[in-house]
TORPAPA-971618 format. One record per residue (C-alpha): x, y, z. Coordinates in steps of 0.1 Angstrom, whole numbers, padded with zeros to 4 digits, always signed. Layout:
XYZ...
//
This chain:
-0089-0107-0269-0089-0086-0301-0055-0072-0310-0070-0040-0321-0077-0028-0286-0055+0002-0277-0066+0007-0241-0052-0012-0211-0072-0044-0203-0069-0068-0174-0086-0102-0170-0092-0124-0140-0117-0153-0140-0150-0138-0153-0140-0102-0146-0128-0079-0174-0115-0044-0168-0109-0018-0196-0092+0014-0186-0073+0044-0200-0068+0081-0199-0098+0103-0208-0083+0139-0209-0091+0146-0245-0120+0138-0268-0099+0115-0289-0090+0094-0258-0127+0092-0248-0136+0081-0283-0108+0055-0282-0121+0040-0250-0156+0038-0265-0143+0021-0297-0123-0004-0276-0154-0011-0255-0174-0018-0287-0146-0041-0301-0145-0060-0268-0183-0065-0268-0182-0077-0305-0154-0102-0295-0175-0115-0266-0205-0120-0289-0184-0141-0314-0171-0164-0287-0205-0167-0269-0191-0151-0237-0215-0122-0237-0212-0095-0210-0240-0087-0187-0246-0050-0195-0266-0044-0163-0235-0054-0142-0210-0033-0162-0202+0001-0146-0178+0030-0150-0154+0041-0123-0140+0077-0128-0107+0086-0113-0092+0121-0109-0107+0154-0096-0108+0170-0131-0124+0140-0148-0153+0152-0170-0171+0118-0165-0178+0110-0201-0207+0086-0206-0199+0052-0222-0224+0027-0236-0228-0009-0246-0250-0023-0273-0280-0046-0265-0309-0060-0285-0329-0030-0274-0303-0005-0285-0273+0012-0267-0274+0013-0229-0254+0039-0209-0231+0024-0183-0239+0036-0147-0213+0054-0126-0198+0034-0098-0183+0050-0067-0167+0018-0053-0156-0013-0071-0141-0046-0057-0110-0058-0075-0094-0090-0063-0109-0085-0029-0099-0049-0025-0126-0021-0025-0113+0007-0047-0132+0041-0045-0131+0069-0069-0111+0091-0045-0085+0063-0039-0087+0068-0002-0097+0032+0005-0120+0042+0034-0145+0015+0024-0119-0012+0022-0104-0004+0056-0138-0002+0072-0148-0035+0057-0115-0052+0067-0119-0040+0103-0155-0052+0104-0145-0087+0092-0115-0089+0116-0137-0079+0146-0163-0104+0136-0137-0132+0134-0122-0121+0167-0156-0122+0183-0161-0158+0170-0128-0168+0186-0139-0153+0219-0172-0171+0219-0158-0204+0209-0130-0207+0235-0138-0206+0271-0102-0199+0281-0076-0181+0260-0039-0180+0270-0010-0165+0251+0000-0198+0235-0035-0203+0222-0046-0168+0212-0014-0159+0192-0017-0186+0165-0055-0181+0163-0051-0143+0158-0022-0146+0133-0039-0173+0113-0075-0161+0113-0077-0124+0121-0045-0106+0111-0045-0118+0074-0078-0099+0070-0061-0067+0081-0030-0072+0058-0044-0086+0026-0032-0064-0003-0020-0037+0021+0007-0027-0004-0022-0013-0025-0042+0004+0003-0016+0011+0029-0031+0035+0055-0017+0070+0055-0042+0088+0077-0038+0086+0115-0075+0078+0117-0071+0046+0097-0039+0036+0114-0055+0038+0149-0087+0020+0136-0066-0009+0123-0045-0011+0155-0077-0011+0176-0084-0046+0164-0051-0058+0177-0056-0038+0209-0088-0058+0215-0071-0091+0207-0042-0086+0231-0067-0078+0259-0082-0113+0257-0053-0129+0274-0058-0130+0312-0034-0109+0332-0024-0086+0302-0054-0064+0298-0041-0038+0322-0007-0034+0306+0001-0008+0280-0004-0018+0244+0033-0021+0235+0039-0042+0266+0011-0066+0256+0027-0069+0221+0060-0078+0236+0045-0104+0259+0028-0121+0230+0056-0114+0205+0032-0096+0181+0046-0068+0160+0024-0038+0155+0003-0037+0124+0020-0004+0114+0054-0023+0115+0040-0052+0095+0027-0028+0068+0060-0010+0065+0079-0043+0065+0056-0056+0038+0064-0025+0017+0101-0031+0020+0097-0068+0011+0079-0058-0021+0107-0033-0030+0133-0059-0025+0114-0083-0049+0112-0056-0076+0149-0045-0072+0163-0081-0073+0141-0094-0102+0119-0117-0081+0089-0101-0099+0090-0105-0137+0073-0073-0148+0079-0050-0177+0078-0018-0156+0084-0013-0119+0062+0010-0098+0092+0032-0092+0125+0042-0108+0160+0037-0095+0184+0066-0094+0207+0048-0118+0178+0046-0143+0174+0084-0141+0211+0092-0143+0236+0065-0152+0264+0086-0136+0245+0088-0104+0265+0076-0074+0246+0053-0051+0270+0054-0021+0244+0042+0004+0228+0009-0006+0232+0005-0044+0194+0005-0051+0184+0041-0042+0149+0050-0054+0141+0082-0073+0112+0100-0056+0088+0120-0078+0073+0153-0067+0038+0150-0053+0011+0177-0056-0015+0158-0034-0017+0134-0006-0030+0106-0028+0001+0107-0051+0024+0110-0021+0010+0078-0006+0015+0060-0039+0037+0029-0034+0067+0042-0053+0067+0075-0034+0060+0064+0001+0087+0037+0002+0115+0059-0013+0128+0076+0019+0126+0045+0040+0142+0022+0015+0170+0047+0007+0178+0049+0044+0184+0012+0048+0221+0000+0051+0237-0017+0021+0240-0050+0039+0203-0052+0042+0193-0040+0007+0219-0063-0010+0210-0094+0010+0216-0126-0010+0181-0140-0005+0146-0129+0004+0147-0147+0038+0180-0132+0045+0166-0097+0038+0137-0103+0061+0159-0115+0090+0183-0086+0086+0155-0060+0083+0138-0074+0115+0171-0072+0134+0178-0037+0122+0142-0025+0131+0140-0045+0163+0137-0014+0185+0106-0003+0166+0089-0037+0162+0062-0028+0187+0058+0009+0178+0021+0017+0171+0029+0042+0143+0061+0035+0123+0059+0068+0106+0074+0083+0138+0106+0063+0133+0135+0087+0125+0154+0083+0093+0178+0104+0073+0179+0108+0036+0189+0129+0007+0168+0142-0021+0176+0159-0054+0166+0192-0038+0195+0190-0014+0201+0176+0021+0169+0171+0042+0168+0155+0076+0135+0139+0084+0126+0133+0121+0091+0122+0132+0077+0132+0098+0087+0168+0103+0114+0178+0077+0137+0208+0080+0164+0221+0057+0200+0217+0068+0213+0251+0078+0242+0265+0060+0259+0273+0092+0276+0240+0104+0274+0251+0141+0236+0255+0138+0233+0221+0121+0253+0205+0149+0229+0220+0175+0199+0206+0155+0215+0171+0154+0223+0171+0191+0187+0181+0199+0174+0153+0178+0197+0128+0194+0186+0138+0229+0149+0134+0219+0156+0099+0205+0175+0087+0235
//
């Protein structure tokens, strides 16, 4: 690739993506110049782009949607706007809601589950579990760190596939969903998604990923004098003005990761971390929505106790605070 390109660029197989900010006229002109340089490089190396398959995906509600073009033998051709693009198997829409990807994943998983049902005349627990975890569940978990569901609608839609799968075992169809999961030793998909987030954070914090920049900042990186009395790897949580930003990986994992004990966060190996985390979260392994799991945390704005995703400020009066905690304890137990 030409060294003169100033925009971000990513390559995989025969796919090339050029992206950058376009809030000013200079930035828009810069992207167009980089696009022209990229096309000139492809012509020199006889790896010409197919202009008819090149599109533009605009992100951001205030995006002015500047029109970009590529040169052809018949003159410049404006690139069409795309609402959804597939990148490494994940459907990314211009609203970053991932509705299309979740719908597509559920459709594929249900199709695979139907194939299993038609192929096997009899399915017991010992046969269905490996078939489901090997053929169906990976379709619902692939790249979930990127598109992790935040809406109740998406969470229930994904869990509905596992609902259907656990009913295929004779004698279990009449039991409640959590009981069926326990019988088949299948954690809920919500648990698996949150566990996957924690595994990724551990890899970043302990240097298992060799990257120039992590998708989050540690408190010690913001303030070197910051005391991390809890687990030693507390994440700094940015302010969010919209739901999309709040569900960004670095923001959604902050409270949960910061609430984990030091013995888990500082586990000596990845397998040790997974085992300790599963043991710590064992009571919630079959919970259909892990967002309802209580956790306590501190933010830079002061003390905030979060319970069932409903935060409240700690009262200044210690007696009132004690009444709040007693009420929460009774609800949990």
